[in-house]
Backbone as CSV, one residue per row, in Angstrom:
resi,resn,N_x,N_y,N_z,CA_x,CA_y,CA_z,C_x,C_y,C_z
1,MET,98.301,119.653,86.769,97.626,118.084,87.160,96.239,117.966,86.354
2,LYS,95.854,117.467,85.676,94.538,117.158,85.252,93.602,116.799,86.337
3,ASP,92.621,117.600,86.318,91.484,117.093,87.599,92.213,116.904,88.853
4,LEU,92.974,117.498,89.151,93.638,117.309,90.415,92.484,117.661,91.637
5,ILE,92.124,119.202,91.354,90.992,119.348,92.308,89.917,118.356,92.802
6,LYS,89.696,117.369,91.740,88.252,116.681,92.034,88.654,115.353,92.824
7,ARG,90.011,115.267,92.857,90.572,114.081,93.359,91.095,114.616,95.051
8,ILE,91.029,115.817,95.172,91.261,116.377,96.804,90.341,115.830,97.492
9,ALA,90.421,114.944,98.800,89.830,114.621,99.597,89.849,115.373,101.050
10,ALA,88.714,115.600,101.869,89.158,115.900,103.047,89.034,114.889,104.246
11,SER,89.677,115.067,105.184,89.679,114.144,106.457,89.639,114.879,107.955
12,ALA,88.498,114.774,108.368,88.314,115.160,109.404,89.366,115.246,110.930
13,THR,90.564,116.010,110.440,91.405,115.848,111.593,91.583,117.268,112.130
14,GLY,92.530,117.019,113.561,92.924,118.236,114.155,91.646,119.083,115.009
15,GLY,91.255,120.060,114.371,90.310,120.402,115.294,88.798,120.196,114.799
16,ASP,88.791,119.567,113.470,87.614,118.912,113.124,87.201,117.744,113.550
17,ALA,88.182,117.057,114.425,88.036,115.448,114.110,86.887,115.063,115.126
18,LYS,86.321,115.991,116.034,85.305,115.861,116.928,84.006,116.096,116.369
19,LYS,84.190,116.856,115.364,82.555,117.243,114.889,81.709,115.820,114.072
20,PRO,80.547,115.814,114.210,79.538,114.865,113.737,79.867,114.799,112.202
21,PHE,79.575,113.521,111.601,79.383,113.492,110.257,78.809,114.514,109.630
22,GLU,77.357,114.795,109.815,76.196,115.689,109.758,76.754,117.311,109.639
23,GLU,77.360,117.637,110.609,78.062,118.645,110.616,79.058,119.673,109.647
24,ILE,80.243,118.460,109.704,81.431,118.394,108.986,81.396,118.362,107.397
25,VAL,80.867,117.351,107.030,80.831,117.232,105.482,80.068,118.177,104.725
26,PRO,79.044,118.490,105.208,78.199,119.776,104.683,79.172,121.257,104.714
27,ALA,79.883,121.203,105.634,80.931,122.256,105.618,82.209,122.257,104.630
28,TYR,82.379,120.998,104.520,83.464,120.889,103.579,83.260,121.065,102.179
29,VAL,82.104,120.423,102.052,81.362,120.583,100.415,80.931,121.987,100.244
30,LYS,80.760,122.698,101.160,80.456,124.387,100.976,81.973,124.665,100.719
31,MET,82.689,124.455,101.124,84.686,124.568,100.575,84.726,124.459,99.045
32,GLY,84.071,123.022,98.622,84.406,122.565,97.480,84.669,121.326,97.118
33,TYR,84.881,120.704,98.233,85.657,119.564,98.338,84.650,118.400,97.809
34,LYS,84.912,117.302,96.902,83.815,116.690,96.509,84.378,115.047,97.089
35,GLN,85.337,114.689,97.917,85.629,113.544,98.315,85.825,113.872,99.962
36,PHE,85.582,112.546,100.527,85.714,112.656,102.246,86.145,111.075,102.567
37,GLU,86.980,111.467,103.370,87.814,110.223,103.936,86.959,109.817,105.470
38,LEU,86.545,108.496,105.654,85.825,107.986,106.887,87.045,107.438,107.673
39,TYR,86.473,107.021,109.023,87.032,106.285,109.990,85.789,105.770,110.586
40,ALA,86.510,104.263,110.649,85.552,103.318,111.372,85.179,103.846,112.738
41,GLY,86.046,104.551,113.614,85.966,104.982,114.721,87.138,105.807,115.060
42,GLY,86.551,106.621,116.366,87.891,107.357,116.857,87.737,109.088,116.544
43,ARG,86.518,108.941,115.635,86.200,110.527,114.875,85.005,110.870,115.141
44,GLY,84.493,111.886,115.401,83.318,112.357,115.439,82.366,112.274,114.281
45,SER,82.978,112.321,113.204,82.692,111.934,111.588,82.547,110.319,111.414
46,SER,83.178,109.740,112.178,83.074,107.926,111.901,81.373,107.726,111.581
47,PRO,81.198,106.873,110.515,79.872,106.434,110.376,79.233,105.476,111.831
48,ASP,78.117,105.619,111.715,77.250,104.825,112.884,76.686,103.434,111.909
49,TYR,77.409,102.657,112.448,77.365,101.170,111.805,76.117,100.756,111.646
50,ASN,75.103,101.027,112.587,73.637,100.947,112.921,72.712,101.432,111.799
51,LYS,73.319,102.675,111.684,72.494,103.538,110.565,72.425,102.669,109.133
52,GLY,73.349,101.774,108.758,73.777,100.771,107.631,74.119,101.825,106.626
53,THR,74.586,101.154,105.492,75.355,101.926,104.546,74.325,102.317,103.529
54,ALA,72.838,102.231,103.395,72.130,103.123,102.822,71.895,104.225,103.077
55,TYR,71.930,104.414,104.483,72.188,106.021,105.006,72.875,106.882,104.433
56,TYR,74.456,106.338,104.600,75.532,106.711,104.251,75.595,107.331,102.616
57,LYS,74.914,106.167,101.562,74.922,106.152,100.186,73.823,107.424,100.240
58,GLN,72.478,107.356,100.819,71.837,108.696,100.357,72.444,110.341,100.953
59,LYS,73.565,109.969,102.046,74.228,111.394,102.461,75.133,111.710,101.429
60,ALA,75.896,110.748,100.734,76.931,111.194,99.907,76.264,111.817,98.534
61,ALA,75.054,111.094,97.975,74.079,111.744,96.815,73.769,113.025,97.464
62,GLU,73.092,113.178,98.799,72.690,114.388,98.784,73.633,115.539,98.957
63,TYR,74.968,115.382,99.343,75.967,116.370,99.378,76.754,116.438,98.187
64,GLY,76.388,115.382,97.407,77.230,115.237,95.950,78.935,114.822,96.407
65,ILE,78.925,114.053,96.769,80.436,113.734,97.305,80.596,112.316,96.802
66,THR,81.730,111.759,97.026,82.271,110.398,97.100,83.121,109.849,98.370
67,TYR,83.183,108.796,98.619,84.163,108.346,100.068,85.394,107.815,99.491
68,SER,86.536,108.627,99.581,87.690,108.199,99.182,88.613,106.917,99.906
69,SER,88.284,106.724,101.058,88.986,106.100,101.858,88.088,105.433,103.148
70,LEU,88.578,104.587,103.938,87.989,104.211,105.241,89.330,103.809,105.802
71,HIS,89.244,104.128,107.092,90.332,103.526,108.282,89.536,102.096,108.707
72,LEU,89.999,101.344,108.730,89.369,99.763,109.268,89.893,100.209,110.733
73,PRO,88.923,99.197,111.697,89.562,99.137,113.278,90.773,98.793,113.360
74,THR,91.512,99.231,114.334,92.746,98.586,114.852,92.527,97.248,115.361
75,ILE,93.208,95.817,114.872,93.022,94.722,115.105,94.156,94.263,116.074
76,SER,93.825,94.061,117.513,94.557,93.788,118.392,95.486,92.790,118.539
77,ALA,96.749,92.449,119.026,97.579,91.693,119.190,96.926,90.358,118.983
78,SER,95.938,89.937,119.776,95.823,88.589,119.788,94.614,88.336,118.715
79,GLY,94.246,89.076,117.926,93.458,88.970,116.846,91.770,88.799,116.850
80,GLU,91.692,89.394,118.049,90.374,89.521,118.698,89.087,90.139,117.996
81,ASP,89.977,91.423,117.349,89.175,92.398,116.445,88.950,91.983,115.233
82,PHE,89.610,91.034,114.974,89.495,90.659,113.319,88.215,90.736,112.505
83,GLU,87.315,90.157,113.261,86.134,90.239,112.650,85.244,91.482,112.901
84,LYS,85.753,92.245,113.780,85.095,93.728,113.589,85.692,94.168,112.371
85,SER,86.937,94.240,112.066,87.781,94.820,110.955,87.145,94.333,109.600
86,VAL,86.852,92.755,109.577,86.087,92.442,108.108,84.619,93.202,108.158
87,LYS,83.999,93.404,109.109,82.855,94.111,109.084,82.859,95.109,108.311
88,TRP,84.142,95.938,108.925,83.984,97.284,108.395,84.435,97.388,106.900
89,LEU,85.570,96.224,106.649,85.466,95.987,105.057,84.389,96.414,104.343
90,LYS,83.667,95.139,104.658,82.449,94.776,104.007,81.393,96.207,103.598
91,PHE,81.264,96.789,104.938,80.748,98.085,105.179,81.453,98.868,103.963
92,ALA,82.521,99.247,103.865,83.360,100.150,102.849,82.867,99.428,101.521
93,ASP,82.978,98.315,101.249,82.796,97.373,99.750,81.101,98.149,99.574
94,GLU,80.370,97.891,100.178,78.851,98.416,99.593,78.820,99.893,99.678
95,LEU,79.829,100.501,100.130,79.841,102.105,99.885,80.645,102.445,98.548
96,ASN,80.993,101.544,97.947,82.127,101.517,96.824,83.199,102.544,96.866
97,ILE,83.695,102.179,98.256,85.184,102.701,98.848,86.261,102.066,98.214
98,PRO,87.334,102.759,97.458,88.124,101.991,96.921,89.123,101.604,97.477
99,VAL,89.432,102.194,98.746,90.952,101.895,99.329,90.426,101.784,100.867
100,CYS,90.714,100.882,101.601,90.838,100.938,103.150,92.054,100.685,103.650
101,VAL,92.459,101.618,104.830,93.383,101.529,105.320,93.565,100.485,106.608
102,PHE,94.726,99.743,106.574,94.673,98.328,107.205,95.449,98.641,108.744
103,ASN,94.927,98.345,109.769,95.646,98.729,111.148,95.647,97.416,111.898
104,ALA,96.787,97.480,112.564,97.305,96.257,113.498,97.986,96.936,114.640
105,ALA,97.622,96.306,115.986,98.193,97.052,117.121,99.734,96.856,117.077
106,GLU,100.081,95.674,116.961,101.758,95.525,116.898,102.198,95.390,115.420
107,LYS,103.628,95.676,115.803,104.483,95.170,114.426,104.555,93.645,114.501
108,GLU,105.018,92.994,115.450,105.052,91.568,115.240,103.494,90.801,114.984
109,GLY,103.789,90.398,114.228,102.117,89.936,113.843,101.094,90.348,112.857
110,TYR,101.958,91.723,112.298,100.918,92.709,111.571,100.814,91.839,110.210
111,ALA,101.900,91.343,109.514,101.928,90.787,108.430,101.284,89.517,108.325
112,ALA,101.002,88.816,109.235,100.235,87.483,109.594,98.971,87.604,109.259
113,LEU,98.318,88.826,110.289,97.145,89.301,110.080,96.355,90.086,108.745
114,LEU,97.575,90.607,108.100,96.820,91.193,106.860,96.884,90.204,106.024
115,LYS,97.851,89.308,105.872,97.844,87.939,104.843,96.542,87.448,105.451
116,LYS,95.877,87.170,106.454,94.543,86.704,106.875,93.463,87.444,106.352
117,MET,93.797,88.528,105.985,92.597,89.566,105.523,92.512,89.606,103.990
118,VAL,93.720,89.066,103.140,93.606,89.227,102.000,92.502,88.480,101.112
119,PRO,92.459,86.873,101.505,91.533,86.037,100.681,90.075,86.775,101.009
120,ILE,89.621,87.568,102.013,88.525,88.457,101.997,88.391,89.576,101.014
121,ALA,89.547,90.310,101.357,89.593,91.553,99.994,89.647,91.048,98.853
122,GLU,89.990,89.945,98.339,89.846,89.448,97.101,88.662,89.290,96.471
123,LYS,87.580,89.456,97.347,86.108,89.395,96.962,85.350,90.753,96.868
124,LEU,86.291,91.461,97.265,85.324,93.048,97.689,86.531,93.875,96.860
125,LYS,85.853,95.050,96.668,86.373,96.223,95.796,87.458,97.110,96.534
126,PRO,87.677,97.315,97.911,88.773,97.853,98.367,90.162,97.353,98.350
127,VAL,91.222,97.962,98.090,92.527,97.608,98.219,92.557,97.941,99.983
128,LEU,93.701,97.118,100.223,94.120,97.518,101.603,95.673,98.090,101.656
129,VAL,95.705,99.279,102.174,96.703,99.919,102.169,97.437,100.007,103.731
130,VAL,98.563,99.883,103.788,99.654,99.842,104.801,100.206,101.365,105.253
131,GLN,100.272,101.580,106.188,100.862,103.009,106.423,101.686,103.249,107.531
132,ILE,102.625,104.065,107.782,103.594,104.440,109.036,102.639,105.668,109.779
133,HIS,102.853,105.774,110.641,102.474,106.766,111.610,103.019,106.805,112.607
134,GLU,103.063,107.967,113.457,104.035,108.191,114.682,103.131,107.532,115.577
135,GLY,103.963,106.673,116.512,103.292,106.214,117.942,102.150,104.655,117.407
136,ARG,102.393,104.502,115.974,101.616,103.332,115.828,102.751,101.923,115.257
137,SER,102.100,100.882,114.938,102.876,99.595,114.690,103.930,99.601,113.729
138,LEU,103.548,100.441,112.858,104.682,100.703,111.495,105.013,102.017,111.787
139,GLU,106.359,102.540,112.130,106.798,103.582,112.039,107.965,104.077,110.874
140,THR,108.446,103.223,110.339,109.474,103.862,109.298,109.312,103.078,107.853
141,LEU,110.340,103.327,106.914,110.020,103.025,105.841,110.464,101.276,105.506
142,GLU,111.460,100.975,106.375,111.814,99.419,106.629,110.808,98.572,107.245
143,ASP,109.894,99.368,107.827,108.809,98.364,108.359,107.847,98.056,107.095
144,VAL,107.807,99.106,106.327,106.550,99.163,105.233,107.135,97.842,104.211
145,LYS,108.298,98.200,103.898,109.069,97.534,103.018,109.025,95.686,103.862
146,MET,109.179,95.527,105.085,109.007,94.178,105.416,107.630,93.585,105.186
147,VAL,106.626,94.434,105.394,105.331,93.842,105.309,105.004,93.552,103.788
148,LEU,105.127,94.547,103.163,105.198,94.238,101.676,105.813,93.166,101.105
149,LYS,107.113,92.593,101.725,107.776,91.319,101.209,107.031,90.167,101.865
150,GLU,106.395,90.228,102.789,105.957,89.251,103.655,104.263,89.053,102.910
151,VAL,103.730,90.071,102.461,102.454,89.904,101.755,102.660,90.616,100.499
152,ASP,103.138,90.064,99.773,103.310,90.581,98.253,102.100,89.783,97.448
153,HIS,101.064,90.741,97.134,99.739,90.474,96.728,98.948,91.885,96.113
154,PRO,98.321,91.766,94.780,97.832,93.018,94.488,96.900,93.702,95.241
155,LYS,96.364,93.065,96.282,95.574,93.931,96.895,95.896,94.410,98.396
156,VAL,97.106,94.717,98.177,97.749,94.904,99.372,99.066,96.482,98.636
157,LYS,98.425,97.153,99.079,99.361,98.375,98.479,99.391,99.470,99.698
158,ILE,100.267,100.226,99.557,100.715,101.244,100.786,100.147,102.526,100.443
159,LEU,99.868,103.231,101.954,99.427,104.728,101.843,100.587,105.533,102.163
160,HIS,100.794,106.485,101.569,101.739,107.217,101.057,101.636,108.330,102.246
161,GLU,101.851,108.092,103.386,101.778,109.222,104.459,102.964,110.411,104.533
162,LEU,102.563,111.374,103.809,103.937,112.148,103.345,103.936,112.874,104.637
163,GLY,103.048,113.175,105.641,103.347,114.023,106.842,104.364,113.077,107.720
164,SER,104.002,111.810,107.907,104.918,110.988,109.103,106.257,110.476,108.094
165,TYR,106.351,110.500,106.844,107.601,110.120,106.369,108.473,111.496,106.374
166,HIS,108.091,112.677,106.355,108.702,114.077,106.367,109.013,113.902,107.582
167,ALA,108.469,113.998,108.865,108.531,113.966,110.216,109.930,112.930,110.553
168,ILE,110.083,111.892,109.953,111.247,111.080,110.101,112.683,111.393,109.016
169,GLY,112.307,112.544,108.128,113.539,112.507,107.240,113.322,111.905,106.200
170,VAL,112.400,111.373,105.798,112.243,110.343,104.473,111.439,111.389,103.240
171,SER,111.958,111.853,102.543,111.330,112.509,101.361,110.398,111.837,100.664
172,TRP,109.223,112.797,100.179,108.096,112.057,99.520,108.673,111.488,98.151
173,LYS,109.493,111.988,97.736,110.180,111.153,96.155,110.933,109.897,96.684
174,LYS,111.444,109.613,97.614,112.231,108.323,98.054,110.805,107.595,98.135
175,VAL,109.841,108.081,98.869,108.801,107.232,99.230,108.354,106.465,97.694
176,ILE,108.297,107.550,96.940,107.494,106.913,95.402,108.588,106.299,94.578
177,ASP,109.775,106.826,94.775,110.711,105.812,94.313,110.962,104.351,94.807
178,THR,110.586,104.139,96.001,110.652,102.862,96.794,109.944,101.783,96.304
179,PHE,108.074,102.765,96.512,107.289,101.672,96.378,106.455,101.423,95.412
180,TRP,106.643,102.620,94.156,105.704,102.619,93.264,105.836,101.542,92.358
181,PRO,105.141,100.636,91.715,103.356,101.094,91.750,102.590,100.753,92.764
182,ARG,103.242,100.317,93.881,102.230,99.781,95.006,101.706,101.049,95.945
183,ILE,101.575,102.027,95.518,101.084,103.330,96.244,99.602,103.110,95.828
184,GLY,98.690,102.856,96.763,97.220,103.042,96.654,96.648,104.107,97.233
185,LEU,97.160,105.326,97.785,96.582,106.124,98.491,97.568,107.462,99.059
186,PHE,97.280,108.625,98.929,98.259,109.829,99.151,97.624,110.266,100.266
187,HIS,98.164,110.426,101.477,97.982,111.629,102.878,98.887,112.901,102.564
188,LEU,97.891,113.757,102.459,98.899,115.096,102.425,98.860,116.057,103.533
189,LYS,100.176,116.238,103.848,100.240,117.436,104.769,101.472,118.545,104.488
190,ASP,101.502,119.574,104.832,102.606,120.619,104.856,103.259,120.461,105.953
191,MET,104.732,120.528,105.902,105.361,120.267,106.861,106.483,121.192,107.143
192,ILE,106.870,121.507,108.103,108.320,122.114,108.538,108.473,121.124,109.606
193,GLY,109.906,120.653,109.356,110.267,119.465,110.183,109.263,118.213,110.597
194,PRO,109.169,118.273,111.770,107.966,117.295,112.158,106.740,117.656,112.256
195,GLN,106.726,119.136,112.302,105.199,119.751,112.529,104.432,120.315,111.362
196,SER,103.055,119.859,111.161,102.139,119.901,110.227,101.924,121.541,110.448
197,VAL,101.897,122.063,109.231,101.679,123.544,109.158,100.441,123.695,108.052
198,PRO,99.717,124.903,108.036,98.991,125.210,106.536,99.382,125.055,105.701
199,PHE,98.526,124.490,104.859,99.172,124.185,103.059,99.472,125.516,102.669
200,GLY,100.551,125.268,101.709,101.266,126.450,101.244,102.577,127.126,102.201
201,THR,102.629,127.050,103.482,103.241,127.941,104.301,104.433,126.699,104.989
202,GLY,104.872,125.445,104.293,105.763,124.534,105.056,106.746,124.465,103.719
203,ASP,107.333,123.306,104.204,108.523,123.135,102.839,107.958,122.178,101.945
204,VAL,107.152,121.415,101.694,106.534,120.656,100.760,106.407,121.123,99.398
205,ASP,107.182,120.697,98.386,107.054,121.262,97.200,106.094,120.255,96.446
206,PHE,104.780,120.789,96.622,103.616,120.157,95.698,103.855,120.255,94.781
207,ALA,104.236,121.566,93.585,104.303,121.292,92.455,105.112,120.347,91.947
208,ALA,106.694,120.174,92.720,107.067,118.830,92.180,106.420,117.666,92.477
209,LEU,105.789,117.693,93.341,104.892,116.144,93.610,104.003,115.801,92.984
210,PHE,103.065,116.843,92.374,102.048,116.539,91.371,102.925,116.060,90.140
211,LYS,103.733,116.975,90.142,104.301,116.641,88.535,105.039,115.359,88.371
212,THR,105.371,114.730,89.522,105.996,113.561,89.635,105.055,112.256,89.959
213,VAL,103.633,112.927,90.375,102.723,111.677,90.601,101.677,111.373,89.297
214,GLU,101.738,112.649,88.790,101.158,112.737,87.079,102.229,111.842,86.353
215,SER,103.444,112.047,86.135,104.300,111.483,85.448,104.368,109.845,85.498
216,ILE,103.881,109.458,86.659,103.793,107.924,87.122,102.620,107.233,86.835
217,GLY,101.544,108.205,86.558,100.262,107.644,86.115,99.382,107.301,87.492
218,TYR,99.709,107.819,88.565,98.810,107.402,89.658,97.376,108.235,89.541
219,LYS,96.385,107.482,89.767,94.935,107.838,89.399,94.414,107.972,90.793
220,GLY,94.795,107.867,91.946,93.681,107.959,92.894,93.604,109.140,93.509
221,SER,93.154,109.278,94.927,92.835,110.489,95.592,94.063,110.995,96.558
222,PHE,93.801,111.936,96.787,95.031,112.864,97.796,93.948,113.277,98.988
223,VAL,94.214,112.893,100.013,93.744,112.971,101.327,94.253,114.498,102.020
224,LEU,93.686,115.543,102.268,94.133,116.490,103.184,93.996,116.024,104.765
225,GLU,95.450,116.268,105.377,95.246,116.455,106.588,95.909,117.557,107.350
226,LEU,95.502,117.975,108.633,96.014,118.879,109.445,96.264,118.947,110.960
227,ALA,97.340,119.059,111.732,97.788,118.629,112.731,98.429,119.754,113.239
228,THR,98.016,120.692,113.032,98.731,121.894,113.375,98.496,122.537,114.807
229,LYS,99.483,123.745,115.108,99.626,123.686,116.463,98.338,124.769,117.293
230,ASP,97.554,125.026,116.552,96.399,126.071,116.321,94.990,125.250,116.003
231,PRO,94.658,124.163,116.578,93.738,123.129,115.750,92.254,123.744,115.902
232,GLU,92.131,124.713,116.676,90.953,125.930,116.635,90.626,126.139,115.087
233,ASN,91.667,126.664,114.222,91.608,127.152,113.181,91.538,125.969,111.909
234,THR,91.602,124.830,112.066,91.747,123.585,111.152,90.483,123.979,110.214
235,ASN,89.327,124.176,110.504,88.218,124.456,109.285,88.497,125.518,108.641
236,LYS,88.997,127.037,108.749,89.597,127.813,108.027,91.053,127.424,107.350
237,TYR,91.648,126.481,107.822,92.823,126.017,106.967,92.196,125.132,106.150
238,PHE,91.258,124.456,106.335,91.007,123.475,105.229,89.964,124.323,103.858
239,ALA,89.412,125.549,104.344,89.094,126.128,103.366,90.159,126.927,102.110
240,GLU,91.216,127.590,103.238,92.192,127.791,102.369,93.081,126.909,101.363
241,ALA,93.056,125.966,102.241,93.761,124.364,101.230,93.079,124.489,100.342
242,PHE,91.562,124.369,99.751,91.057,123.993,98.755,91.539,125.109,97.532
243,LYS,91.369,126.460,97.976,91.887,127.354,97.289,93.581,127.071,96.572
244,TYR,94.400,126.788,98.015,95.445,127.013,97.200,95.965,125.742,96.317
245,PHE,95.195,124.665,96.731,95.311,123.453,95.285,95.058,123.865,94.102
246,GLN,93.850,124.654,94.062,93.237,124.848,92.692,94.323,125.127,91.827
247,GLN,95.454,126.010,92.202,96.723,126.369,91.261,97.576,125.282,90.596
248,PHE,97.127,123.913,90.977,97.666,122.941,90.538,97.028,121.863,89.504
249,SER,95.770,122.247,89.561,94.639,121.386,88.745,94.568,122.246,87.504
250,ASN,94.433,121.308,86.182,94.004,121.883,85.024,93.047,121.007,84.245
């Protein structure tokens, strides 16, 4: 797949989740990564809003990276955190981030909150992506279909959360067939059943995945995540993953 390796992003997951931005990003850059995913909170690498976007622009230039995506704060069922999420959406826009992951605490009311966010997103660069994830408000393919039906707008797409779909028995191909062209971002894990494993050791056929993705014309990023049983080796696995994915890039 042409230039794939330049589109592979790292996300501070597993044993790297608690490491600060200024430690983890240079480590990933040394491995070869050129993109990094941000979280508005809950990660050691989460940006400090009070430092401002100028700081993170300077760091991106210093490290030679771009930011692939940003996870917005979860909006509570009451909607009281809505303005906080808007604040971070604008933060992402100032950093020229193309994709923001939308999060709402409960399935009921999820679409209404997303619909409320759309007019704000229309004026900004990032698209909003909807994801399923274990233990969160949306957990099935049908949940996502329901949201997209209610919020049918070009600024609303889906995050192809390969690991989560695989864990519930939904193939990556079915997700593509169901939602393309409304896929705005890929999160990649290698999996054995419901368990995340080091890349290249699981059941996911990445050669077929990238061939399919290239054929449909997807131009976005592929964010790597790890949630293995030995999180202390996460950093090592990220280094190995970058080398592993080089074979699919041309």
